[in-house]
Every structure is written in C-alpha cells, then in structure tokens.
Biopython code that builds the backbone (N, CA, C, O; Angstrom):
import numpy as np
from Bio.PDB.StructureBuilder import StructureBuilder

atoms = [
    (1, "UNK", "N", (13.626, -21.992, 15.191)),
    (1, "UNK", "CA", (12.746, -20.850, 15.262)),
    (1, "UNK", "C", (13.679, -19.670, 16.223)),
    (1, "UNK", "O", (14.308, -20.063, 17.206)),
    (2, "UNK", "N", (13.679, -18.523, 15.901)),
    (2, "UNK", "CA", (14.377, -17.563, 16.874)),
    (2, "UNK", "C", (13.255, -16.668, 17.317)),
    (2, "UNK", "O", (12.296, -16.470, 16.571)),
    (3, "UNK", "N", (13.340, -16.147, 18.450)),
    (3, "UNK", "CA", (12.404, -15.452, 19.081)),
    (3, "UNK", "C", (13.164, -14.339, 19.547)),
    (3, "UNK", "O", (14.365, -14.180, 19.330)),
    (4, "UNK", "N", (12.268, -13.413, 20.329)),
    (4, "UNK", "CA", (12.700, -12.095, 21.140)),
    (4, "UNK", "C", (12.876, -12.761, 22.398)),
    (4, "UNK", "O", (12.998, -13.985, 22.334)),
    (5, "UNK", "N", (12.919, -12.157, 23.660)),
    (5, "UNK", "CA", (13.445, -12.740, 24.285)),
    (5, "UNK", "C", (11.957, -13.138, 25.492)),
    (5, "UNK", "O", (11.905, -13.906, 26.453)),
    (6, "UNK", "N", (11.070, -12.358, 24.973)),
    (6, "UNK", "CA", (9.434, -12.365, 25.680)),
    (6, "UNK", "C", (8.753, -12.724, 24.414)),
    (6, "UNK", "O", (8.817, -12.017, 23.409)),
    (7, "UNK", "N", (8.312, -13.479, 24.463)),
    (7, "UNK", "CA", (6.829, -14.070, 23.102)),
    (7, "UNK", "C", (5.625, -13.633, 23.733)),
    (7, "UNK", "O", (4.727, -13.385, 22.929)),
    (8, "UNK", "N", (5.339, -13.465, 24.948)),
    (8, "UNK", "CA", (3.917, -13.569, 25.432)),
    (8, "UNK", "C", (2.810, -12.715, 24.590)),
    (8, "UNK", "O", (1.691, -13.218, 24.485)),
    (9, "UNK", "N", (3.016, -11.697, 24.104)),
    (9, "UNK", "CA", (2.443, -10.616, 23.245)),
    (9, "UNK", "C", (2.345, -11.026, 22.341)),
    (9, "UNK", "O", (1.221, -11.368, 21.972)),
    (10, "UNK", "N", (3.400, -11.197, 21.557)),
    (10, "UNK", "CA", (3.778, -11.776, 19.786)),
    (10, "UNK", "C", (2.677, -13.011, 19.803)),
    (10, "UNK", "O", (1.757, -12.988, 18.985)),
    (11, "UNK", "N", (2.776, -13.896, 20.584)),
    (11, "UNK", "CA", (2.109, -15.079, 20.539)),
    (11, "UNK", "C", (0.672, -15.104, 20.676)),
    (11, "UNK", "O", (-0.065, -15.841, 20.022)),
    (12, "UNK", "N", (0.253, -14.168, 21.658)),
    (12, "UNK", "CA", (-1.098, -13.888, 22.384)),
    (12, "UNK", "C", (-2.116, -13.094, 20.778)),
    (12, "UNK", "O", (-3.296, -13.268, 20.474)),
    (13, "UNK", "N", (-1.191, -12.370, 20.179)),
    (13, "UNK", "CA", (-1.957, -11.835, 19.047)),
    (13, "UNK", "C", (-1.958, -12.536, 17.547)),
    (13, "UNK", "O", (-2.780, -12.200, 16.694)),
    (14, "UNK", "N", (-0.747, -13.750, 17.272)),
    (14, "UNK", "CA", (-0.445, -14.436, 16.557)),
    (14, "UNK", "C", (-1.699, -15.241, 16.461)),
    (14, "UNK", "O", (-2.376, -15.324, 15.436)),
    (15, "UNK", "N", (-2.015, -15.941, 17.810)),
    (15, "UNK", "CA", (-3.224, -16.925, 18.044)),
    (15, "UNK", "C", (-4.371, -16.260, 17.954)),
    (15, "UNK", "O", (-5.310, -16.968, 17.594)),
    (16, "UNK", "N", (-4.675, -14.894, 18.203)),
    (16, "UNK", "CA", (-5.799, -14.623, 17.752)),
    (16, "UNK", "C", (-6.446, -14.023, 16.358)),
    (16, "UNK", "O", (-7.619, -13.805, 16.053)),
    (17, "UNK", "N", (-4.866, -13.792, 15.432)),
    (17, "UNK", "CA", (-5.046, -13.639, 14.025)),
    (17, "UNK", "C", (-5.421, -14.920, 13.450)),
    (17, "UNK", "O", (-6.414, -15.103, 12.746)),
    (18, "UNK", "N", (-4.642, -15.719, 13.761)),
    (18, "UNK", "CA", (-5.139, -16.914, 13.265)),
    (18, "UNK", "C", (-6.585, -17.638, 13.309)),
    (18, "UNK", "O", (-7.076, -18.495, 12.574)),
    (19, "UNK", "N", (-7.042, -17.020, 14.363)),
    (19, "UNK", "CA", (-8.295, -17.507, 14.743)),
    (19, "UNK", "C", (-9.522, -16.986, 13.666)),
    (19, "UNK", "O", (-10.594, -17.571, 13.509)),
    (20, "UNK", "N", (-9.005, -15.488, 12.828)),
    (20, "UNK", "CA", (-9.816, -14.830, 12.087)),
    (20, "UNK", "C", (-9.277, -15.139, 10.391)),
    (20, "UNK", "O", (-10.098, -14.950, 9.493)),
    (21, "UNK", "N", (-7.902, -15.606, 10.056)),
    (21, "UNK", "CA", (-7.443, -15.931, 9.290)),
    (21, "UNK", "C", (-7.960, -16.873, 8.168)),
    (21, "UNK", "O", (-7.735, -18.071, 8.341)),
    (22, "UNK", "N", (-8.605, -16.509, 7.067)),
    (22, "UNK", "CA", (-9.158, -17.367, 6.083)),
    (22, "UNK", "C", (-8.418, -17.879, 5.239)),
    (22, "UNK", "O", (-7.624, -17.157, 4.636)),
    (23, "UNK", "N", (-8.493, -19.326, 4.967)),
    (23, "UNK", "CA", (-7.782, -19.901, 3.883)),
    (23, "UNK", "C", (-7.758, -19.046, 2.147)),
    (23, "UNK", "O", (-8.758, -18.746, 1.496)),
    (24, "UNK", "N", (-6.445, -18.840, 1.787)),
    (24, "UNK", "CA", (-6.262, -17.603, 0.306)),
    (24, "UNK", "C", (-6.839, -18.784, -0.574)),
    (24, "UNK", "O", (-6.647, -19.998, -0.505)),
    (25, "UNK", "N", (-7.706, -17.922, -1.530)),
    (25, "UNK", "CA", (-8.350, -18.717, -2.531)),
    (25, "UNK", "C", (-7.336, -19.196, -3.498)),
    (25, "UNK", "O", (-6.351, -18.471, -3.637)),
    (26, "UNK", "N", (-7.407, -20.383, -4.250)),
    (26, "UNK", "CA", (-6.232, -20.744, -5.342)),
    (26, "UNK", "C", (-6.890, -20.376, -6.314)),
    (26, "UNK", "O", (-7.845, -20.986, -6.796)),
    (27, "UNK", "N", (-6.357, -19.164, -6.752)),
    (27, "UNK", "CA", (-6.931, -18.351, -8.164)),
    (27, "UNK", "C", (-5.887, -18.459, -9.028)),
    (27, "UNK", "O", (-6.353, -18.422, -10.167)),
    (28, "UNK", "N", (-4.556, -18.589, -9.052)),
    (28, "UNK", "CA", (-3.818, -18.822, -10.307)),
    (28, "UNK", "C", (-3.638, -20.310, -10.553)),
    (28, "UNK", "O", (-3.801, -21.273, -9.804)),
    (29, "UNK", "N", (-3.233, -20.212, -11.891)),
    (29, "UNK", "CA", (-3.077, -21.695, -12.353)),
    (29, "UNK", "C", (-1.514, -21.488, -13.173)),
    (29, "UNK", "O", (-1.033, -20.409, -13.521)),
    (30, "UNK", "N", (-0.851, -22.982, -13.373)),
    (30, "UNK", "CA", (0.329, -22.916, -13.603)),
    (30, "UNK", "C", (0.760, -24.673, -13.170)),
    (30, "UNK", "O", (0.371, -25.189, -12.123)),
    (31, "UNK", "N", (1.258, -25.094, -13.770)),
    (31, "UNK", "CA", (2.274, -26.265, -13.626)),
    (31, "UNK", "C", (1.348, -27.243, -13.419)),
    (31, "UNK", "O", (1.859, -28.296, -13.037)),
    (32, "UNK", "N", (0.088, -27.264, -13.546)),
    (32, "UNK", "CA", (-1.016, -28.376, -13.822)),
    (32, "UNK", "C", (-1.646, -28.406, -12.490)),
    (32, "UNK", "O", (-2.015, -29.464, -11.980)),
    (33, "UNK", "N", (-1.775, -27.249, -11.918)),
    (33, "UNK", "CA", (-2.504, -27.298, -10.724)),
    (33, "UNK", "C", (-2.600, -25.517, -10.280)),
    (33, "UNK", "O", (-1.908, -24.643, -10.803)),
    (34, "UNK", "N", (-3.559, -25.313, -9.281)),
    (34, "UNK", "CA", (-4.160, -24.246, -8.779)),
    (34, "UNK", "C", (-3.429, -23.789, -7.567)),
    (34, "UNK", "O", (-3.026, -24.541, -6.679)),
    (35, "UNK", "N", (-3.304, -22.613, -7.598)),
    (35, "UNK", "CA", (-2.412, -22.273, -6.157)),
    (35, "UNK", "C", (-2.821, -20.978, -5.743)),
    (35, "UNK", "O", (-3.587, -20.442, -6.543)),
    (36, "UNK", "N", (-2.479, -20.167, -4.513)),
    (36, "UNK", "CA", (-2.745, -19.400, -4.025)),
    (36, "UNK", "C", (-1.331, -18.337, -4.251)),
    (36, "UNK", "O", (-0.360, -18.681, -3.577)),
    (37, "UNK", "N", (-1.127, -17.025, -5.179)),
    (37, "UNK", "CA", (0.271, -16.503, -5.086)),
    (37, "UNK", "C", (0.150, -16.073, -4.031)),
    (37, "UNK", "O", (-0.664, -16.362, -3.154)),
    (38, "UNK", "N", (1.363, -14.987, -4.057)),
    (38, "UNK", "CA", (1.849, -14.236, -2.589)),
    (38, "UNK", "C", (1.061, -13.209, -2.854)),
    (38, "UNK", "O", (0.804, -12.708, -1.759)),
    (39, "UNK", "N", (0.359, -12.416, -3.969)),
    (39, "UNK", "CA", (-0.203, -10.999, -3.562)),
    (39, "UNK", "C", (-1.730, -11.499, -2.879)),
    (39, "UNK", "O", (-2.201, -10.854, -1.942)),
    (40, "UNK", "N", (-2.589, -12.948, -3.554)),
    (40, "UNK", "CA", (-3.384, -13.304, -2.868)),
    (40, "UNK", "C", (-3.398, -13.347, -1.030)),
    (40, "UNK", "O", (-4.236, -12.973, -0.209)),
    (41, "UNK", "N", (-1.764, -14.127, -0.873)),
    (41, "UNK", "CA", (-2.176, -14.555, 0.571)),
    (41, "UNK", "C", (-1.976, -13.201, 1.528)),
    (41, "UNK", "O", (-2.532, -13.140, 2.625)),
    (42, "UNK", "N", (-1.079, -12.048, 0.986)),
    (42, "UNK", "CA", (-1.243, -10.945, 1.430)),
    (42, "UNK", "C", (-2.427, -10.018, 1.660)),
    (42, "UNK", "O", (-2.647, -9.315, 2.647)),
    (43, "UNK", "N", (-3.118, -10.153, 0.590)),
    (43, "UNK", "CA", (-4.373, -9.818, 0.921)),
    (43, "UNK", "C", (-4.995, -10.312, 1.810)),
    (43, "UNK", "O", (-5.745, -9.553, 2.424)),
    (44, "UNK", "N", (-4.950, -11.371, 2.116)),
    (44, "UNK", "CA", (-6.217, -12.094, 3.370)),
    (44, "UNK", "C", (-5.438, -11.622, 4.504)),
    (44, "UNK", "O", (-6.061, -10.890, 5.273)),
    (45, "UNK", "N", (-4.157, -11.881, 4.808)),
    (45, "UNK", "CA", (-3.327, -11.549, 5.728)),
    (45, "UNK", "C", (-3.078, -10.104, 6.537)),
    (45, "UNK", "O", (-3.591, -9.777, 7.607)),
    (46, "UNK", "N", (-2.317, -9.479, 5.871)),
    (46, "UNK", "CA", (-2.356, -7.873, 5.847)),
    (46, "UNK", "C", (-3.191, -7.237, 7.010)),
    (46, "UNK", "O", (-2.714, -6.924, 8.102)),
    (47, "UNK", "N", (-4.600, -7.075, 6.606)),
    (47, "UNK", "CA", (-5.679, -6.821, 7.268)),
    (47, "UNK", "C", (-5.569, -7.101, 8.829)),
    (47, "UNK", "O", (-5.420, -6.298, 9.751)),
    (48, "UNK", "N", (-5.711, -8.775, 8.849)),
    (48, "UNK", "CA", (-6.023, -9.405, 9.788)),
    (48, "UNK", "C", (-4.794, -8.764, 10.808)),
    (48, "UNK", "O", (-4.926, -7.901, 11.676)),
    (49, "UNK", "N", (-3.619, -9.459, 10.411)),
    (49, "UNK", "CA", (-2.574, -9.188, 10.949)),
    (49, "UNK", "C", (-2.438, -7.539, 11.744)),
    (49, "UNK", "O", (-2.038, -7.317, 12.887)),
    (50, "UNK", "N", (-2.886, -6.593, 10.769)),
    (50, "UNK", "CA", (-2.492, -5.441, 11.606)),
    (50, "UNK", "C", (-3.591, -5.126, 12.576)),
    (50, "UNK", "O", (-3.459, -4.385, 13.550)),
    (51, "UNK", "N", (-4.461, -5.623, 12.299)),
    (51, "UNK", "CA", (-5.525, -5.479, 13.575)),
    (51, "UNK", "C", (-5.383, -5.698, 14.626)),
    (51, "UNK", "O", (-5.927, -4.975, 15.461)),
    (52, "UNK", "N", (-4.557, -6.836, 15.028)),
    (52, "UNK", "CA", (-3.521, -7.458, 16.178)),
    (52, "UNK", "C", (-2.241, -7.136, 16.385)),
    (52, "UNK", "O", (-1.464, -7.792, 17.080)),
    (53, "UNK", "N", (-1.897, -5.786, 15.596)),
    (53, "UNK", "CA", (-0.463, -5.418, 15.788)),
    (53, "UNK", "C", (0.720, -6.248, 15.262)),
    (53, "UNK", "O", (1.799, -6.530, 15.782)),
    (54, "UNK", "N", (0.326, -6.471, 14.388)),
    (54, "UNK", "CA", (1.191, -7.781, 13.605)),
    (54, "UNK", "C", (1.796, -7.178, 12.297)),
    (54, "UNK", "O", (1.154, -6.453, 11.538)),
    (55, "UNK", "N", (3.261, -7.598, 12.088)),
    (55, "UNK", "CA", (3.542, -6.872, 10.794)),
    (55, "UNK", "C", (4.544, -8.322, 10.270)),
    (55, "UNK", "O", (5.073, -9.010, 11.143)),
    (56, "UNK", "N", (4.698, -8.625, 8.961)),
    (56, "UNK", "CA", (5.334, -9.662, 8.806)),
    (56, "UNK", "C", (6.802, -9.030, 8.048)),
    (56, "UNK", "O", (6.587, -8.064, 7.316)),
    (57, "UNK", "N", (7.957, -9.390, 8.134)),
    (57, "UNK", "CA", (9.109, -8.733, 7.252)),
    (57, "UNK", "C", (9.922, -9.906, 6.795)),
    (57, "UNK", "O", (10.452, -10.635, 7.634)),
    (58, "UNK", "N", (10.066, -10.161, 5.333)),
    (58, "UNK", "CA", (10.915, -10.918, 4.967)),
    (58, "UNK", "C", (11.843, -10.521, 4.454)),
    (58, "UNK", "O", (11.546, -9.549, 3.759)),
    (59, "UNK", "N", (13.247, -10.849, 4.404)),
    (59, "UNK", "CA", (14.636, -10.782, 3.733)),
    (59, "UNK", "C", (15.015, -11.673, 3.080)),
    (59, "UNK", "O", (14.698, -12.840, 3.311)),
    (60, "UNK", "N", (15.833, -11.278, 2.054)),
    (60, "UNK", "CA", (16.177, -12.429, 0.729)),
    (60, "UNK", "C", (17.371, -12.005, 0.602)),
    (60, "UNK", "O", (17.734, -10.836, 0.730)),
    (61, "UNK", "N", (18.240, -13.218, 0.265)),
    (61, "UNK", "CA", (19.473, -13.127, 0.014)),
    (61, "UNK", "C", (20.012, -14.163, -0.846)),
    (61, "UNK", "O", (19.700, -15.317, -0.551)),
    (62, "UNK", "N", (20.724, -13.986, -1.806)),
    (62, "UNK", "CA", (21.318, -15.147, -2.628)),
    (62, "UNK", "C", (23.017, -15.562, -2.131)),
    (62, "UNK", "O", (23.923, -14.808, -1.774)),
    (63, "UNK", "N", (23.000, -16.586, -2.232)),
    (63, "UNK", "CA", (24.404, -17.243, -1.731)),
    (63, "UNK", "C", (24.593, -18.518, -3.113)),
    (63, "UNK", "O", (23.988, -19.562, -3.357)),
    (64, "UNK", "N", (25.737, -17.794, -3.790)),
    (64, "UNK", "CA", (25.912, -18.942, -5.432)),
    (64, "UNK", "C", (24.462, -19.260, -5.984)),
    (64, "UNK", "O", (23.809, -18.428, -6.613)),
    (65, "UNK", "N", (23.982, -20.639, -5.670)),
    (65, "UNK", "CA", (22.859, -20.804, -6.823)),
    (65, "UNK", "C", (21.751, -20.743, -5.676)),
    (65, "UNK", "O", (20.666, -21.113, -6.124)),
    (66, "UNK", "N", (21.708, -20.426, -4.480)),
    (66, "UNK", "CA", (20.755, -20.397, -3.398)),
    (66, "UNK", "C", (20.032, -19.184, -3.359)),
    (66, "UNK", "O", (20.667, -18.143, -3.531)),
    (67, "UNK", "N", (19.060, -19.147, -3.202)),
    (67, "UNK", "CA", (18.118, -18.378, -2.557)),
    (67, "UNK", "C", (17.653, -18.611, -1.162)),
    (67, "UNK", "O", (16.883, -19.525, -0.865)),
    (68, "UNK", "N", (18.277, -17.527, -0.093)),
    (68, "UNK", "CA", (17.349, -17.740, 1.091)),
    (68, "UNK", "C", (16.583, -16.672, 1.676)),
    (68, "UNK", "O", (17.138, -15.576, 1.745)),
    (69, "UNK", "N", (15.455, -16.785, 2.092)),
    (69, "UNK", "CA", (14.399, -15.990, 2.697)),
    (69, "UNK", "C", (14.035, -16.346, 4.155)),
    (69, "UNK", "O", (13.434, -17.356, 4.522)),
    (70, "UNK", "N", (14.521, -15.298, 4.953)),
    (70, "UNK", "CA", (13.855, -15.276, 6.424)),
    (70, "UNK", "C", (12.949, -14.473, 6.587)),
    (70, "UNK", "O", (12.972, -13.305, 6.196)),
    (71, "UNK", "N", (11.835, -15.142, 7.327)),
    (71, "UNK", "CA", (10.357, -14.455, 7.768)),
    (71, "UNK", "C", (10.384, -13.902, 9.072)),
    (71, "UNK", "O", (11.099, -14.520, 9.861)),
    (72, "UNK", "N", (9.871, -13.028, 9.455)),
    (72, "UNK", "CA", (10.187, -12.625, 10.838)),
    (72, "UNK", "C", (8.534, -11.829, 11.297)),
    (72, "UNK", "O", (8.357, -10.706, 10.827)),
    (73, "UNK", "N", (7.683, -12.278, 11.964)),
    (73, "UNK", "CA", (6.398, -11.732, 12.690)),
    (73, "UNK", "C", (6.906, -10.670, 13.716)),
    (73, "UNK", "O", (7.637, -11.005, 14.648)),
    (74, "UNK", "N", (6.533, -9.477, 13.536)),
    (74, "UNK", "CA", (6.820, -8.453, 14.540)),
    (74, "UNK", "C", (5.735, -8.076, 15.135)),
    (74, "UNK", "O", (4.745, -7.925, 14.418)),
    (75, "UNK", "N", (5.637, -7.869, 16.310)),
    (75, "UNK", "CA", (4.574, -7.228, 17.033)),
    (75, "UNK", "C", (4.692, -5.667, 17.426)),
    (75, "UNK", "O", (5.791, -5.115, 17.381)),
    (76, "UNK", "N", (3.586, -5.009, 17.793)),
    (76, "UNK", "CA", (3.933, -3.523, 18.177)),
    (76, "UNK", "C", (4.579, -3.599, 19.487)),
    (76, "UNK", "O", (4.867, -2.430, 19.741)),
    (77, "UNK", "N", (4.935, -4.281, 20.384)),
    (77, "UNK", "CA", (5.350, -4.511, 21.348)),
    (77, "UNK", "C", (6.970, -4.624, 21.493)),
    (77, "UNK", "O", (7.680, -4.466, 22.486)),
    (78, "UNK", "N", (7.394, -5.048, 19.758)),
    (78, "UNK", "CA", (8.540, -4.907, 19.937)),
    (78, "UNK", "C", (9.338, -6.409, 19.791)),
    (78, "UNK", "O", (10.408, -6.693, 19.253)),
    (79, "UNK", "N", (8.228, -7.328, 20.589)),
    (79, "UNK", "CA", (8.315, -8.832, 20.402)),
    (79, "UNK", "C", (8.190, -9.580, 18.671)),
    (79, "UNK", "O", (7.382, -9.314, 17.780)),
    (80, "UNK", "N", (9.175, -10.438, 18.684)),
    (80, "UNK", "CA", (9.083, -10.964, 17.234)),
    (80, "UNK", "C", (9.209, -12.616, 17.308)),
    (80, "UNK", "O", (9.496, -13.222, 18.340)),
    (81, "UNK", "N", (8.981, -13.139, 16.215)),
    (81, "UNK", "CA", (9.114, -14.814, 16.252)),
    (81, "UNK", "C", (9.632, -14.564, 14.715)),
    (81, "UNK", "O", (9.163, -13.650, 14.037)),
    (82, "UNK", "N", (10.370, -15.217, 14.359)),
    (82, "UNK", "CA", (11.766, -15.813, 12.938)),
    (82, "UNK", "C", (11.837, -16.929, 12.538)),
    (82, "UNK", "O", (12.062, -17.723, 13.451)),
    (83, "UNK", "N", (11.751, -17.350, 11.614)),
    (83, "UNK", "CA", (12.033, -18.777, 10.588)),
    (83, "UNK", "C", (13.139, -18.284, 9.652)),
    (83, "UNK", "O", (13.524, -17.245, 9.115)),
    (84, "UNK", "N", (13.417, -19.466, 9.733)),
    (84, "UNK", "CA", (14.568, -19.230, 8.260)),
    (84, "UNK", "C", (16.525, -19.008, 8.449)),
    (84, "UNK", "O", (17.149, -18.748, 9.478)),
    (85, "UNK", "N", (16.800, -19.127, 7.711)),
    (85, "UNK", "CA", (16.411, -18.996, 6.155)),
    (85, "UNK", "C", (15.956, -20.200, 5.660)),
    (85, "UNK", "O", (16.376, -21.285, 6.062)),
    (86, "UNK", "N", (14.869, -20.021, 4.552)),
    (86, "UNK", "CA", (14.312, -21.243, 3.642)),
    (86, "UNK", "C", (15.502, -21.280, 2.639)),
    (86, "UNK", "O", (15.724, -20.167, 2.162)),
    (87, "UNK", "N", (16.323, -22.264, 2.195)),
    (87, "UNK", "CA", (16.778, -22.193, 1.043)),
    (87, "UNK", "C", (16.238, -23.189, 0.117)),
    (87, "UNK", "O", (15.710, -24.283, 0.319)),
    (88, "UNK", "N", (16.577, -22.351, -1.250)),
    (88, "UNK", "CA", (15.887, -23.094, -2.477)),
    (88, "UNK", "C", (16.859, -22.487, -3.625)),
    (88, "UNK", "O", (17.404, -21.390, -3.748)),
    (89, "UNK", "N", (16.849, -23.481, -4.290)),
    (89, "UNK", "CA", (18.180, -23.421, -5.217)),
    (89, "UNK", "C", (17.406, -22.823, -6.516)),
    (89, "UNK", "O", (16.430, -23.417, -6.973)),
    (90, "UNK", "N", (17.946, -21.488, -7.146)),
    (90, "UNK", "CA", (17.301, -20.770, -8.263)),
    (90, "UNK", "C", (17.987, -21.884, -9.829)),
    (90, "UNK", "O", (19.064, -21.712, -10.399)),
    (91, "UNK", "N", (17.042, -22.837, -10.117)),
    (91, "UNK", "CA", (17.718, -23.287, -11.277)),
    (91, "UNK", "C", (17.283, -22.596, -12.523)),
    (91, "UNK", "O", (16.084, -22.419, -12.743)),
    (92, "UNK", "N", (18.419, -22.110, -13.531)),
    (92, "UNK", "CA", (18.565, -21.763, -14.423)),
    (92, "UNK", "C", (17.042, -22.112, -15.529)),
    (92, "UNK", "O", (16.896, -23.328, -15.398)),
    (93, "UNK", "N", (16.181, -21.719, -16.272)),
    (93, "UNK", "CA", (14.890, -22.057, -16.980)),
    (93, "UNK", "C", (15.275, -21.407, -18.098)),
    (93, "UNK", "O", (15.696, -20.254, -17.999)),
    (94, "UNK", "N", (15.180, -22.122, -19.489)),
    (94, "UNK", "CA", (14.896, -21.894, -21.045)),
    (94, "UNK", "C", (14.224, -20.786, -20.702)),
    (94, "UNK", "O", (13.290, -20.873, -19.905)),
    (95, "UNK", "N", (14.664, -19.356, -21.351)),
    (95, "UNK", "CA", (13.925, -18.162, -21.812)),
    (95, "UNK", "C", (14.424, -17.582, -20.705)),
    (95, "UNK", "O", (15.121, -16.629, -21.054)),
    (96, "UNK", "N", (14.396, -17.717, -19.424)),
    (96, "UNK", "CA", (14.754, -16.950, -18.384)),
    (96, "UNK", "C", (16.196, -16.180, -17.996)),
    (96, "UNK", "O", (17.229, -16.785, -18.283)),
    (97, "UNK", "N", (16.287, -15.032, -17.433)),
    (97, "UNK", "CA", (17.702, -14.558, -17.265)),
    (97, "UNK", "C", (17.810, -15.072, -15.639)),
    (97, "UNK", "O", (16.890, -15.273, -14.847)),
    (98, "UNK", "N", (19.568, -15.235, -15.408)),
    (98, "UNK", "CA", (19.243, -15.428, -14.191)),
    (98, "UNK", "C", (18.418, -14.739, -13.104)),
    (98, "UNK", "O", (17.728, -15.247, -12.220)),
    (99, "UNK", "N", (18.680, -13.355, -13.411)),
    (99, "UNK", "CA", (17.539, -12.119, -12.328)),
    (99, "UNK", "C", (16.308, -13.110, -12.069)),
    (99, "UNK", "O", (16.152, -13.756, -11.032)),
    (100, "UNK", "N", (15.385, -13.123, -13.282)),
    (100, "UNK", "CA", (14.212, -13.828, -13.410)),
    (100, "UNK", "C", (14.168, -14.966, -12.714)),
    (100, "UNK", "O", (13.302, -14.969, -11.839)),
    (101, "UNK", "N", (14.874, -16.025, -12.822)),
    (101, "UNK", "CA", (14.909, -16.859, -11.939)),
    (101, "UNK", "C", (14.909, -17.225, -10.326)),
    (101, "UNK", "O", (14.321, -17.957, -9.530)),
    (102, "UNK", "N", (16.166, -16.037, -10.379)),
    (102, "UNK", "CA", (15.735, -15.765, -8.676)),
    (102, "UNK", "C", (14.702, -15.213, -7.865)),
    (102, "UNK", "O", (14.201, -15.583, -6.803)),
    (103, "UNK", "N", (14.448, -13.992, -8.804)),
    (103, "UNK", "CA", (12.728, -13.390, -8.496)),
    (103, "UNK", "C", (12.119, -14.282, -7.961)),
    (103, "UNK", "O", (11.714, -14.273, -6.798)),
    (104, "UNK", "N", (11.945, -15.471, -9.058)),
    (104, "UNK", "CA", (10.931, -16.420, -9.229)),
    (104, "UNK", "C", (10.997, -17.245, -7.768)),
    (104, "UNK", "O", (9.990, -17.614, -7.163)),
    (105, "UNK", "N", (12.153, -17.428, -7.390)),
    (105, "UNK", "CA", (12.441, -18.280, -6.390)),
    (105, "UNK", "C", (11.859, -17.587, -5.215)),
    (105, "UNK", "O", (10.981, -18.057, -4.492)),
    (106, "UNK", "N", (12.360, -16.558, -5.102)),
    (106, "UNK", "CA", (12.398, -15.567, -4.279)),
    (106, "UNK", "C", (10.855, -15.114, -3.631)),
    (106, "UNK", "O", (10.732, -14.708, -2.476)),
    (107, "UNK", "N", (9.790, -15.253, -4.529)),
    (107, "UNK", "CA", (8.753, -14.976, -4.395)),
    (107, "UNK", "C", (8.031, -16.398, -4.107)),
    (107, "UNK", "O", (7.105, -16.296, -3.302)),
    (108, "UNK", "N", (8.247, -17.588, -4.558)),
    (108, "UNK", "CA", (8.162, -18.896, -4.255)),
    (108, "UNK", "C", (8.256, -18.997, -2.859)),
    (108, "UNK", "O", (7.265, -19.443, -2.280)),
    (109, "UNK", "N", (9.046, -18.740, -2.325)),
    (109, "UNK", "CA", (10.104, -18.962, -0.848)),
    (109, "UNK", "C", (9.211, -17.970, 0.047)),
    (109, "UNK", "O", (8.874, -18.393, 1.153)),
    (110, "UNK", "N", (8.846, -16.829, -0.299)),
    (110, "UNK", "CA", (8.481, -15.969, 0.470)),
    (110, "UNK", "C", (7.144, -16.356, 0.684)),
    (110, "UNK", "O", (6.771, -16.264, 1.854)),
    (111, "UNK", "N", (6.049, -16.901, -0.416)),
    (111, "UNK", "CA", (4.633, -17.243, -0.149)),
    (111, "UNK", "C", (4.962, -18.718, 0.867)),
    (111, "UNK", "O", (4.322, -19.013, 1.876)),
    (112, "UNK", "N", (5.718, -19.230, 0.488)),
    (112, "UNK", "CA", (5.291, -20.847, 1.682)),
    (112, "UNK", "C", (6.006, -20.238, 3.183)),
    (112, "UNK", "O", (5.413, -20.273, 4.261)),
    (113, "UNK", "N", (7.013, -19.838, 3.039)),
    (113, "UNK", "CA", (7.309, -19.249, 4.526)),
    (113, "UNK", "C", (6.473, -18.614, 5.115)),
    (113, "UNK", "O", (6.440, -18.613, 6.345)),
    (114, "UNK", "N", (5.756, -18.046, 4.493)),
    (114, "UNK", "CA", (4.567, -16.810, 5.139)),
    (114, "UNK", "C", (3.728, -17.866, 5.304)),
    (114, "UNK", "O", (3.498, -18.147, 6.480)),
    (115, "UNK", "N", (3.219, -18.516, 4.499)),
    (115, "UNK", "CA", (2.192, -19.159, 4.879)),
    (115, "UNK", "C", (2.132, -20.589, 6.050)),
    (115, "UNK", "O", (1.212, -21.174, 6.621)),
    (116, "UNK", "N", (3.315, -20.708, 6.028)),
    (116, "UNK", "CA", (3.954, -21.871, 6.933)),
    (116, "UNK", "C", (3.860, -21.073, 8.311)),
    (116, "UNK", "O", (3.287, -21.654, 9.233)),
    (117, "UNK", "N", (4.470, -19.540, 8.583)),
    (117, "UNK", "CA", (4.007, -18.891, 9.650)),
    (117, "UNK", "C", (2.663, -18.411, 9.930)),
    (117, "UNK", "O", (2.515, -17.839, 11.010)),
    (118, "UNK", "N", (1.920, -18.501, 9.364)),
    (118, "UNK", "CA", (0.661, -17.799, 9.577)),
    (118, "UNK", "C", (-0.573, -19.105, 9.811)),
    (118, "UNK", "O", (-1.751, -18.812, 10.015)),
]
sb = StructureBuilder()
sb.init_structure("model")
sb.init_model(0)
sb.init_chain("A")
sb.init_seg("    ")
for serial, (resi, resn, name, xyz) in enumerate(atoms, 1):
    if name == "N":
        sb.init_residue(resn, " ", resi, " ")
    sb.init_atom(name, np.array(xyz, "f"), 0.0, 1.0, " ", f" {name:<3s}", serial, name[0])
structure = sb.get_structure()
C-alpha cells in the first residue's frame, strides 16, 4: 500500500465511513452465482464516502494482455491511501472483441479493488 506522508485524517474518515457502509446487495446473476456489480457498489459507497470527505479514484492501463487497475482513496485534506496495481489478464472470449474483453476485465478489477479498499 502507498500513502501520503500523513494518513491520520484519511484513516479516521475511512474508519467512520466503514462503520456506516452496508453490504452491497448481490442483485446480478451470471456464471452460476449472484454478485454485486460495480454500479451497485458505487450506489452504496459514494454517499457515505462523500459524507466523510472521501472520494475514490481508479486508474486503468493495459500492458500486453494484462489490465492494471490502481485504486486511491482521497480525503478532502489531501491525504490518500492507494493499492495496486491489481493485475488481471484480459483473455479473449468467443464473440467479444479485444476492447470488450479489456473493458470487462477493467470493470471486474475496479469492483474487486474498490471492495477490498472499503
């Protein structure tokens, strides 16, 4: 994990936010199971994070066949916490273009990284 020089304010705000966050309902189905999609995670998290002066920034890049996603939680004080990059392979799938495969993996990686941070 990478952090700003000081993390006292971002850590306190994140702790307070985590105390208010609810589990995201698993409303999507696919691959034989139910899961919470990225939009559902954002719907639950954004209002609570904003209340505590927090925002999430995620950066995605592609290196060869790998997708890399870094996730940063920023506080209004300027302090931050960052993890990543999370690396996942964008495997070609029948009927999908390379861009569609990459987009799918970016969304998947963003969801997993965000849920791990929160």
